[in-house]
Every structure is written in structure tokens, then in C-alpha cells.
VEXVOKE-190362 format. One record per residue (C-alpha): x, y negated, z; residue in three letters; chain. Coordinates in steps of 0.001 Angstrom, whole numbers. Each point is the difference from the previous one (the first is absolute). Layout:
REM residues N
PT        xx        yy        zz   rest   kette
PT         X         Y         Z    ALA       A
...
REM end
This chain:
REM residues 386
PT        xx        yy        zz   rest   kette
PT     54540    108335     93833    MET       A
PT       235      3446      1564    ASN       A
PT     -2932       986      2233    ILE       A
PT      -271      2925      2392    ALA       A
PT     -3589       709      1033    PHE       A
PT      -671      2070      3120    VAL       A
PT     -3551      1242       474    GLY       A
PT     -2502      2846       -45    THR       A
PT     -1236      -305     -3584    LEU       A
PT     -1665      3107     -1445    VAL       A
PT     -2096       922     -3011    ASN       A
PT     -3423     -1655       614    PRO       A
PT     -1740      2878     -1761    GLU       A
PT      1028      2387      2796    ILE       A
PT       276     -2391      2971    ILE       A
PT     -2574      1975      1999    MET       A
PT      2342      2990       102    LYS       A
PT      2296     -2053      2228    TYR       A
PT     -1695        16      3404    SER       A
PT      2223     -2852      1177    GLY       A
PT      -576     -2159     -3067    GLY       A
PT     -2128     -3111      -452    SER       A
PT     -1954      -561     -3204    ILE       A
PT        -2     -3784       447    ALA       A
PT      3665       -74      1031    GLY       A
PT       977      2150     -2964    ASN       A
PT     -1819     -2299     -2434    LYS       A
PT      1744     -2990      1565    TYR       A
PT      3463      1536      -402    GLN       A
PT      -739      1060     -3558    PHE       A
PT     -1246     -3487      -850    GLY       A
PT      2886     -1852      1661    ILE       A
PT      2646      2066     -1794    THR       A
PT     -1750       111     -3394    SER       A
PT      2034     -2845     -1546    GLN       A
PT      3164        53      2112    LEU       A
PT      1921      2299     -2317    GLY       A
PT      -950     -1601     -3326    LYS       A
PT      3179     -2092      -370    ASN       A
PT      1826      1095      3140    ASN       A
PT      1503      3133      1480    LYS       A
PT     -2495      1609      2373    LEU       A
PT       771      3016      2171    ASN       A
PT     -2809      1434      2117    LYS       A
PT       710      1993      3147    PHE       A
PT     -3170      1865       905    ILE       A
PT      -982      1624      3271    ILE       A
PT     -2906      2277      -891    LEU       A
PT     -2777      -749      2528    PRO       A
PT      -740      3475      1287    TYR       A
PT     -1502       178      3472    ALA       A
PT      2251      1986      2331    SER       A
PT      -387      3772       356    PHE       A
PT     -2430      1599       843    PRO       A
PT     -2389     -2627     -1419    ARG       A
PT      1796       667     -3276    THR       A
PT      1295      3489      -763    LYS       A
PT      2900     -1295     -2080    LYS       A
PT      3192       -53      2100    ILE       A
PT      2953      -357     -2389    PHE       A
PT        20     -3215     -2051    ILE       A
PT      2856       313     -2482    SER       A
PT      2134     -2712     -1556    SER       A
PT      -778      -515     -3670    ARG       A
PT      -593     -2650     -2623    TYR       A
PT     -3570      -475     -1121    LEU       A
PT      -660     -1530     -3372    GLU       A
PT     -3517      -812     -1118    ASN       A
PT     -2114     -3088      -559    LYS       A
PT      -997      -192      3663    TYR       A
PT      2981       736      2183    ARG       A
PT      3386       117     -1685    ASP       A
PT      2513        82      2821    GLY       A
PT      2138      1936      2430    TYR       A
PT     -1795      2098      2606    VAL       A
PT      1536      -237      3477    VAL       A
PT       324      3557      1410    PRO       A
PT     -1143       984      3481    TYR       A
PT     -1416      2797      2137    LEU       A
PT     -3649      -753       641    ASN       A
PT        56       540      3767    ILE       A
PT      -830     -3023      2142    PHE       A
PT      3078     -1589      1524    GLY       A
PT      2405      1923     -2190    LEU       A
PT     -1787     -1448     -3018    LYS       A
PT       666     -3606      1038    GLN       A
PT      3642       694       891    ILE       A
PT       731      1748     -3292    LEU       A
PT     -1829     -2682     -2003    CYS       A
PT      2153     -2685      1624    SER       A
PT      3270      1873      -549    ILE       A
PT      -712      1009     -3588    ASN       A
PT     -1420     -3382      -980    LEU       A
PT      3101     -1684      1453    THR       A
PT      2228      2284     -2080    LEU       A
PT     -2029      -547     -3168    MET       A
PT      -136     -3787       400    LEU       A
PT      3702       -14       853    GLY       A
PT       773      1890     -3200    LYS       A
PT     -2088     -2508     -1965    TRP       A
PT      1765     -2928      1715    ALA       A
PT      3454      1414      -800    LEU       A
PT      -968       681     -3591    LYS       A
PT     -1246     -3584      -449    THR       A
PT      2666     -1727      2134    ARG       A
PT      1300     -2070     -2938    LYS       A
PT     -3442     -1482      -612    GLU       A
PT      -815     -3228      1847    LYS       A
PT     -3762      -142      -365    ASN       A
PT     -1220      2934      2073    ARG       A
PT     -3038       280      2217    VAL       A
PT     -1705      2735      1998    ILE       A
PT     -3814      -146        85    LEU       A
PT     -1699      2120      2672    ILE       A
PT     -3684       817       489    TYR       A
PT      -785      -721      3673    ASN       A
PT      2514       202      2847    THR       A
PT      -426      3486      1453    MET       A
PT      3202       742      1893    SER       A
PT      1101      3111     -1905    PHE       A
PT        -1     -2031     -3236    MET       A
PT       852     -3428      1380    CYS       A
PT      3125       936      1997    ILE       A
PT      1838      1335     -3095    PRO       A
PT      -976     -3125     -1956    VAL       A
PT      1259     -2323      2745    LEU       A
PT      3256      1969       357    LEU       A
PT       840       201     -3700    ILE       A
PT     -1041     -3574      -801    SER       A
PT      2151     -1333      2848    THR       A
PT      3059      2169      -718    PHE       A
PT         3      -705     -3743    PHE       A
PT     -1306     -3595       216    ASN       A
PT     -3150       706     -2019    ILE       A
PT     -3152     -2100       210    LYS       A
PT     -3047      1741      1435    LYS       A
PT     -3718      -706      -372    VAL       A
PT     -2864      1726      1814    ALA       A
PT     -3532       529     -1235    ILE       A
PT     -2237      -243      3068    ILE       A
PT     -3264      1652      -967    ALA       A
PT      -785      1679      3318    ASP       A
PT       830      -863      3579    LEU       A
PT        96      2683      2708    PRO       A
PT     -3176       406      2090    PRO       A
PT      -318     -2659      2679    LYS       A
PT      -558      2444      2844    PHE       A
PT      2151      3103       464    GLN       A
PT      -300      2754      2610    ASP       A
PT      3336      1783      -381    LYS       A
PT      3217     -1702      1120    PHE       A
PT      1732      1090     -3225    SER       A
PT     -2772     -1579     -2081    ASP       A
PT       339     -3239      1966    LYS       A
PT      3736       -64      -733    LEU       A
PT      -638       664     -3682    GLU       A
PT     -2604     -2781      -208    ALA       A
PT      2354     -2452      1712    LYS       A
PT      2803       930     -2399    PHE       A
PT     -2205      -462     -3075    GLU       A
PT     -1172     -3442      1129    ILE       A
PT      3453     -1216      1089    ASN       A
PT      1581      1207     -3244    SER       A
PT     -2077     -2370     -2129    ILE       A
PT      2172     -2989       886    LYS       A
PT      3202      1878      -962    LYS       A
PT      -706      -165     -3723    PHE       A
PT       921     -2676     -2535    ASN       A
PT     -3555      -209     -1276    GLY       A
PT     -3476      1439       472    ILE       A
PT     -2699      1087     -2443    VAL       A
PT     -3102      -316      2150    GLN       A
PT     -3663       905      -340    ILE       A
PT     -1199     -3071      1908    THR       A
PT      1649     -3233      1067    LYS       A
PT      -403       887      3675    HIS       A
PT      2787      2609       -32    ILE       A
PT      2880     -2419      -508    VAL       A
PT     -1729     -2746      1997    ASP       A
PT      -276      2250      3055    ASP       A
PT      3046      2293      -226    PHE       A
PT      2666     -1787     -2086    ALA       A
PT      -696     -3766      -120    PRO       A
PT      1919     -1762     -2760    GLY       A
PT       881      3205     -1847    MET       A
PT       -15      -188     -3810    GLN       A
PT     -3124      1790     -1145    ASN       A
PT     -2509       653     -2712    ILE       A
PT     -3628      1018       529    ILE       A
PT     -1260      2916     -2098    ILE       A
PT     -3318      1113      1455    GLU       A
PT      -533      2651     -2639    GLY       A
PT      -627       370     -3688    GLY       A
PT     -1789      1817     -2776    GLY       A
PT      1022      1963     -3061    PHE       A
PT     -2350     -1660     -2451    GLY       A
PT     -2997      2309       368    SER       A
PT     -2863      -775     -2341    LYS       A
PT     -2627     -2248      1488    SER       A
PT     -3675       789      -148    ASN       A
PT     -1082     -2334     -2783    LEU       A
PT     -2101      2595     -1846    LEU       A
PT     -1850      1615      2881    LYS       A
PT     -3260      1435     -1307    VAL       A
PT     -2218       336      3054    ASN       A
PT      -528     -3390      1641    ARG       A
PT     -2947      1173      2083    ASN       A
PT      1740      2370      2388    ASN       A
PT       621     -1012      3590    LYS       A
PT      3200      1876       704    ILE       A
PT      2143     -1007      2969    ILE       A
PT      3429      1631      -137    LEU       A
PT      2888       605      2369    TYR       A
PT      3180      1724     -1189    THR       A
PT      2933       513      2336    GLY       A
PT      1250      1588      3194    ALA       A
PT     -2467      1063      2681    LEU       A
PT      2155      -910      2985    ASP       A
PT      -121     -2168      3113    ASP       A
PT       769     -3185     -1934    ASN       A
PT     -2449       565     -2855    SER       A
PT     -3161     -1312      1655    GLY       A
PT     -1935      2920     -1479    ILE       A
PT     -2098       364      3170    GLU       A
PT     -1186     -3596      -388    ILE       A
PT      -916       581     -3648    LEU       A
PT     -1958      3186       712    LEU       A
PT     -2000     -1514      2838    GLU       A
PT      -704     -3181     -1981    SER       A
PT     -1238      1948     -3008    PHE       A
PT     -2131      2221      2226    LYS       A
PT     -1903     -3123      1072    ARG       A
PT      -386     -1285     -3572    LEU       A
PT     -3686       272      -934    LYS       A
PT       483       -11     -3779    ASP       A
PT     -1004      3515     -1122    GLU       A
PT      1544      -541     -3446    ASP       A
PT      3451      -729      1418    ALA       A
PT      2679      2669      -197    ARG       A
PT      3219       271      2000    LEU       A
PT      2841      1977     -1582    ILE       A
PT      3090       774      2073    ILE       A
PT      3209      1576     -1307    ALA       A
PT      3095       741      2058    GLY       A
PT      1530      2189      2677    LYS       A
PT       892      -432      3651    GLY       A
PT     -1017       713      3587    LYS       A
PT     -3564     -1287      -520    PHE       A
PT      -926      2439     -2792    GLU       A
PT     -2299      1851      2402    GLY       A
PT     -1741     -3214      1031    LEU       A
PT      -603      -974     -3630    VAL       A
PT     -1407      3455      -745    SER       A
PT     -2390      -229      2946    SER       A
PT     -1369     -3340     -1240    TYR       A
PT      -325      1497     -3489    GLU       A
PT     -2131      2840      1375    ARG       A
PT     -2304     -2402      1829    SER       A
PT      -411     -2545     -2833    ASP       A
PT      -541      1141     -3585    ASN       A
PT      1105     -3418     -1257    ARG       A
PT      3593       786      1061    ILE       A
PT      2337      2035     -2208    ASN       A
PT      3405      1113      1287    TYR       A
PT      2423      1154     -2719    LEU       A
PT      3070       883      2067    GLY       A
PT      3425      -659     -1493    TYR       A
PT        40     -1079     -3653    ILE       A
PT      2779     -1017     -2386    THR       A
PT       927     -3629      -578    ASN       A
PT     -1482       142     -3499    GLU       A
PT     -3299      1283      1381    GLU       A
PT        41     -2729      2660    ALA       A
PT       502     -2708     -2624    VAL       A
PT     -2904      1355     -2064    ASN       A
PT     -2268       -35      3054    LEU       A
PT      1065     -3537       868    GLN       A
PT      -997     -1115     -3479    ASN       A
PT     -3411      1674       262    GLU       A
PT      -937     -1401      3411    ALA       A
PT     -1723     -3313       662    ASN       A
PT      1576      -717      3368    ILE       A
PT      3437      1046      1255    LEU       A
PT       523       -77      3758    VAL       A
PT      3056      -272      2225    CYS       A
PT     -1485       341      3513    PRO       A
PT      3228      -387      1990    ARG       A
PT      -586     -2052      3175    ILE       A
PT      2555     -2677      1070    PRO       A
PT      2100      1234      2920    ASP       A
PT      2669     -2696       306    GLY       A
PT      2865      2374      -816    TYR       A
PT      -450      2510     -2829    VAL       A
PT     -2279     -2353     -1930    THR       A
PT      2367     -2929       624    LYS       A
PT      3087      1683     -1407    TYR       A
PT     -1566      2024     -2820    THR       A
PT     -2038      -634     -3129    PHE       A
PT     -2726      2515     -1010    PRO       A
PT      1440      1410     -3223    SER       A
PT     -3423      1030     -1258    LYS       A
PT      -985     -3685      -250    ILE       A
PT      2228      -330     -3079    MET       A
PT     -1662      2976     -1691    GLU       A
PT     -3445     -1216       961    TYR       A
PT       474     -3537     -1320    LEU       A
PT      1369      1231     -3318    LEU       A
PT     -3423      1489      -862    THR       A
PT     -1701     -3395        88    GLY       A
PT     -2655      1463      2308    ASN       A
PT     -1063     -1504      3311    LYS       A
PT      2398       700      2860    VAL       A
PT     -1022      -102      3665    ILE       A
PT      2659      -163      2689    CYS       A
PT       261     -1288      3540    PHE       A
PT      2169     -3094       395    SER       A
PT      3424      1483       772    LEU       A
PT      3035     -1988      1121    GLU       A
PT      2190      1638     -2648    GLY       A
PT     -2107     -1125     -2978    ILE       A
PT      1306     -3293     -1496    PRO       A
PT     -2478     -2846      -369    LYS       A
PT       333        69     -3792    GLU       A
PT     -2140      3172        43    TYR       A
PT     -2911     -1676      1782    ASN       A
PT     -1649     -1053     -3256    GLU       A
PT      -286      3597     -1168    TYR       A
PT      -964      1892      3165    ILE       A
PT     -3360        -5      1790    ILE       A
PT       594      -232      3764    PHE       A
PT     -2566       969      2666    PRO       A
PT      -866     -2840      2359    LYS       A
PT       976      2123      2991    GLU       A
PT      2315      2969       491    ASN       A
PT     -2604      2560       974    SER       A
PT     -2418      2650     -1210    ILE       A
PT     -2755     -2589      -300    LEU       A
PT      2317     -2393     -1829    GLY       A
PT       845      2621     -2618    LEU       A
PT     -3646      1100      -225    LEU       A
PT     -1141     -3541      -731    GLU       A
PT      2563      -669     -2705    VAL       A
PT      -642      3354     -1727    MET       A
PT     -3758      -638       -67    ALA       A
PT       462     -3533     -1332    ASN       A
PT      2517      1077     -2641    THR       A
PT     -2221      2839     -1240    LEU       A
PT     -2769     -2534      -616    SER       A
PT      2191     -2027     -2356    LEU       A
PT       126       649     -3759    PRO       A
PT      3089      1931     -1024    HIS       A
PT      2544     -1914     -2039    GLN       A
PT      3646       708      -796    ILE       A
PT      2262     -2760      1339    ASN       A
PT      2488      -642     -2800    GLN       A
PT      1823     -2681      2005    LYS       A
PT       551      2548      2753    GLN       A
PT      1508      2444     -2506    ILE       A
PT      2380     -2601     -1411    GLU       A
PT      1072      -995      3518    PHE       A
PT       968      3523       976    ILE       A
PT      1641       816     -3344    LYS       A
PT      2604     -2656       761    LYS       A
PT       961      2135      2994    LYS       A
PT       628      3159     -2019    CYS       A
PT      3016      2090       992    TRP       A
PT      1908      -950     -3130    GLU       A
PT       -29     -3649      1086    ASN       A
PT       507       747      3693    ASN       A
PT      2951      2311      -628    SER       A
PT      1646     -2667     -2159    LYS       A
PT      -534     -2513      2812    ASN       A
PT      1700      2387      2432    VAL       A
PT      2869       386     -2459    LEU       A
PT       424     -3783      -144    ASP       A
PT       -51       -59      3807    PHE       A
PT      2721      2663       199    LEU       A
PT      2140     -1900     -2500    GLU       A
PT      -327     -3099      2159    GLY       A
PT      1069      1987      3067    ILE       A
PT      3147      1469     -1575    VAL       A
PT      1003     -3364     -1432    GLU       A
PT      -230     -1607      3435    ASN       A
PT      3344       239      1789    ASP       A
PT     -1552      -538      3434    GLU       A
PT      -463      3198      1965    GLN       A
REM end
């Protein structure tokens, strides 16, 4: 089978240099593609996720082939000026995919796999797959925001949603995506994965009361809820450690100044985050259900959290499958008081590593998930129905 992958995959060690990049999205792409090229031909067409000038000073993105353990593939060239960037990405990606399609025209089992359906990437995929009769599969990891102010953004959101049903198959984060936007579409659910990080079986200090949050500090994070809940926690021995970047960095810093139990570390590497997760007693995902983002996404940090064997607290989100319920502690209500109560109760419990939890999440490692996606792609290309 010959696979063309279209995405925004970059080296995870320098993801923060790309102001338009997503740490979680990058991990997902890296995980999904990790096994696709083992016994197949895999060509990656990469659009480097730079935010448009002047947010990023880099203007000329040249065409080149990158070859390293993270992102071997062809870089799609463009001028990093909004509007012109999208047009050039579409034109150049169409030419590059067309060249790949011509080169592989004698091969029957071909498929194009795209990460999300943003128009400047999706239009070339739809054009080339239709013209050359190639199967196409979309990974839907992010939907456009529900509410848009600009007319152009509304058109883009409508295009991205309507494009989902134009594919031969969908790799989805939660079951609700196909149910709501492409009923009956062939699909596979891959909510996330892990890379086999070491679990915390040999943790030395069992007496600490560390509550940890690692991740983005944005509108969907729920960080405001966590800070206010911890502020009301009366346990003087408890500690809240927060690591990450985003629009609420200032808010986190202000809480840190007013409460010496709070420690804000800023942005840290993935390795440092994993070490912290192993050292903490309680790992928190404070995202509040909103009926849209939390319905069509899965909090990627949940996978990392569960792999430690430590206690994981998370609000009951629509995008979390029921099979996780045994391993997550859910507040009784989606509120500051609900989170406060469950943190206080959990801190009072003796700490114990949950080996069953670790084994459960290890089965969902990226090696297994990527192989499952490969099997799904093989089933798609072997199906003659368009």
C-alpha cells in the first residue's frame, strides 16, 4: 500500500518555536504515522505550522525534504502572509500530490490520509483523489470553533464540517463526529495514545500532597476552575503545580503570588512533564463540559496521566468513552465546589499505584493504535465502493 500523509507534523522538541503549532496535535500526528511506513510506502507532505506574518517573522518557507526521526517528509513551500499563504499552500500541495499520484499511477492500493479538513489542505486532497481515483481518509482531531465573527471564518468552518462526509473513511477522536456529521461513514476511533513512558512504580515519597496540571492555559483548559477550587482548599500541606503556556499565564502567576502553596513552572519539555506526572499524587484535567469542544475532543493529557498509575481527576466529558470511567475520579457536579470536594476527598485517601489502570492504558499505546489505523486504511483501499 502507498500512503500519502498530509499534515503539520514537526519535531516535538522544538514545537514551541512554531507559533501556529499544537503540542497535542503534533503528538497525535506523530503517533498515528509511527507505524504506517513499516511495511508500506509512506510519503509525508508537511505544511509547517507558522503563524502568519507578523506574528512570526519568518516569511519564506522553502520546499525541501526533511529527514529525521520525527518528520521525514516534503515541506510544502509558501509565503507566510495571510491569504497568500493559504493560496500558495493549496497550489503547491496540489502540484506535489499530483506528482506523487502520477509517479504511483500503476499502483492500485493508494490512499491519502489528511490531518483535519482545513480548506487549504483539504481542497488539494479532494481534487487529486477524485482525478486519480485514489481513496481518501481524514483524521478529525479538531473541529472549527462553533461561533465565528468574521464571514470568511464562517465559510471556512462550514467547508470543514461539510467536507467530512466527502471522504471514504474517518479516523475520529470521539464517536460523536461521524454520528453527527457523516452518519454511516466507515470509521475508527483513536482518542489518543502514549509512547510507553515509564510508570511511577518506584516513587519514593508517598507522603506528599501534590496536585498537578500540565497543559495549555487557554479558554478550554478549565484552569480558572482549578485555581479557584484550590484556593478554597483548606489543606495547608497540599501543593498545586501548574506547567504550561497560554493566555491565562498572568492569571496563574497572580494566584501563585497570593498563595504560597501554588507553584507555576511555565512551559516545560515533555520529558519534564512526564517526570512531574510521576511524582504527583493527583493529576487534574479541569476542563468543563460545554456540549461542543468537549463532545468532539478527547483530553490528550488523560492518556499521559493514566499511564503513571496515579489518581486522575476529570470532569465527566462527553468525549471520554465509558471504558475510562473505572480509572478516572469524576466530581459529582461540574463546578468549583464539585472539584474542591473531590480534591479534598482524594487527598485524604492513601496513595497507591493502580497497576490495572497502567495495563489498561498501555493497550492504547501509539504502536498499537497506529497499527489499527493501518489495518483500517487497508480495509478502505480494498473496498471498491466509493
